[in-house]
C-alpha positions, 0 to 999 in steps of 0.5 A: 275717431274717424277712419279717414286719413285726410282732412279737407283743406281749410279755407283762408276765411275759416283761418281768419275766423279761427284767429278772431275766435281766439282773440274774442275769447271767453274772458273778454265775453265775460268781461263784456257781460259784466260791463253790460250789467254795470251799464244797466244798473247805473240808472238804478243808483244814480240820477242820470240825464236822458242823454247819459241814459241813452248812451248807457242803453247804446252801450248795452246793445253794443255788448249784445252785438258782440255776443251775436258776432261771437255766436255767429263766428263760432257757429260757422267754424264749429265742426258739429253744429248740433253739438254747438247749439246744445252747448250750455254756454251757447244756450246762454248766449242765445238767451241773452240775444233773444231777450234783448231783441224780444224787448223791442217787441210789443207783443212779448209779456214784460215778465220775459223781457224786463230789465231784471231778466236781462240782468239775470242772464248777464250775471250768469254769463259773467260768472260762467265765462269768467270761471271758464276763462280761469279754467274752472269750468269746462264746457261739456260736449257730448261725444260724437257717436261716430267718433266713439264708435269702434273702428273696424279691424284691418289686416295686411300681409307681406311675404317674399313670394309677392315681392314683399308688397302688403295687401289686405287680408282677413283676421282668420288668415292671420289666426290660421298662420299662427298654427302653420307659420311661414315667411309672413308679416301680418300687420293688424290695426284696430283689433277688438277684444275678441280678436285679441283673445283669439290671438292670445289663445293661438300664440300662448301669450297671456291675454291680460299682457297682450291687451295691456300692451295694446291698450296703453302706452308702454316703454320698450319691453320684451316678453318671452313666451315659448317659441314667440317673443312679444316686443312692446313699443310706442311711437308718435305719429306724424300728421302724414300718417293719420291726421286724426291721431296726434298722440303716441300709439302703442305698437306690439310685435309678436315674433317667431322664427318664421314671421312677425305680427304687428298690432296697433290700436289705431288705423295708422296705415303702417304698411305704407310706411315700412314697405320701402324699409323692407328692401333696405341695404341692411334689412335684405341681409337678414331672415324674413322675420328679422327683416320685418322686425328690423324694418319696424325698429328702423321706422320707430327710430325715423319717427323719433328723429322726426319728433326731435326735429319738430321739437328743435324747431319749436325750441328755436322759435322759443329761443328767438322769442323776445324775453320781454314778451314772455308770458305764462302761456309761453312758459307753460309751453316750454315746460310741456316741451321739457316734459315731452323731451324727457319722455322721448329721452327715456324711451330712446335710452331703453331702445338703445339698451335693447339694440346694444343687447341684441348686437351683443347677443345677450337677447336672442330672438327666434331665428337669430344667428351670430352673424345677424347680431351686427345688423342691430349695431346700426340701430344701436348707433342711431338710437345712441345719437338720437339719445344724446341729441334729446339730452342736448335738447333737454339741456337747451330747454332747461337753459331757456327756463333758467333764462326766463326765470333770471329775466323775471327775477331781474324785472321783479328786482327792477320794480322793487327798486322803483318802489324803494325810490318812490318810498324814499322820496315820499318819506321826506315830505311825510317826515317833515310834515310829521315834525312841523305839522300840517299848518305852518302859519301861526306855528312856533317854527321860524320857517315859512311855507316856501322855505319848507317847500324849498328844503323838501324839494332840494332834499328830494332832488339830491336823493333822486340824483343819488338813486340815478347815479347808483343806477336804480332808475335805469 
């Protein structure tokens, strides 16, 4: 993962190419490969004229041109050109294009450019691309060496003597501070295993617990280890924090009676986001260690609020989406939204309980006095409001899912009614022909063909009128 905090702006032309690539997906390309194969095999089974053969040959070249366009546009928009070229599917695309153009050259042996060779590549392309379109096969990209390289740890510190402005420091200073703590707030990002082991030894916190809290997402938890308290949280970052980090990241807080240590496994520049919160109206009334802790909690709630706002915007767009245009992809997005809101709701409930316990004095942090408990009441109220907002959002999502299911059931019932009408109308001539036989002339029945046709038509009209009156064809 890159350490850069900003991404270069995307050119308007690149956005158009990305949209074109999404439209010309792998399902369409696999379908085109099968069309090319069919066009190539038609002359093998049918006697076609020269004009038809030329048309079939032209159709194959149209498909080859589509492969060229798809390969070119994806190559232009690919972030890593080398990884793109080495992709198995792109190698297959290149072989189809190369074999097709090599067939125009006289110097290339026929064994490499004969029609069976191109047929073979089209068969493989059709099978592979159809499987990929059905999410059976996943294209393999080797991880980028730069992306998988471990990030260098960074440590920032803030203290009241320097107007609480963060400045960068070293990991050694953080370890030394644990032996002689003072009013400091250390914020460490991308700490390695050796550094976590040093911190575990310096704070008497078990290394397994510390690493597990940093390495994976956790619901809010509190551990007491002698003079230190470990608080494990996780938060969803916004694109402004770090565009390279889009998922939830763990956040570990180690509090003692003098200061705070914050650990985050990603370079998220958290110090830039919490500097202003340190000078908040409520935070300034607390001791420095509780002020830093309060600022982190406040920042987490701000991010929860931003996340709820974004989810509400997505939900409003889905609610305004025409119900008749709902697709399986849209329903999957709704279910993913429900899962996201459910996790957010559970996390807010735990935060609310934590803040309420702090406000009631049931949880005692180092350096906390009875007068400080009231400060956490504001956090408890904010968390309670966000919790109920998430609960209402979840109910709205459930209602949207029920609406879609009801709409789908209605459409299915409407289609079944149409099938019932067609079956009923088809039963009338089938029953008459079964009783009278297929041939009217020479039969022992006294009716002629026009008379039978009139009776069948009249009966169908009356039945059709009945279905219309009952509203089955609306």
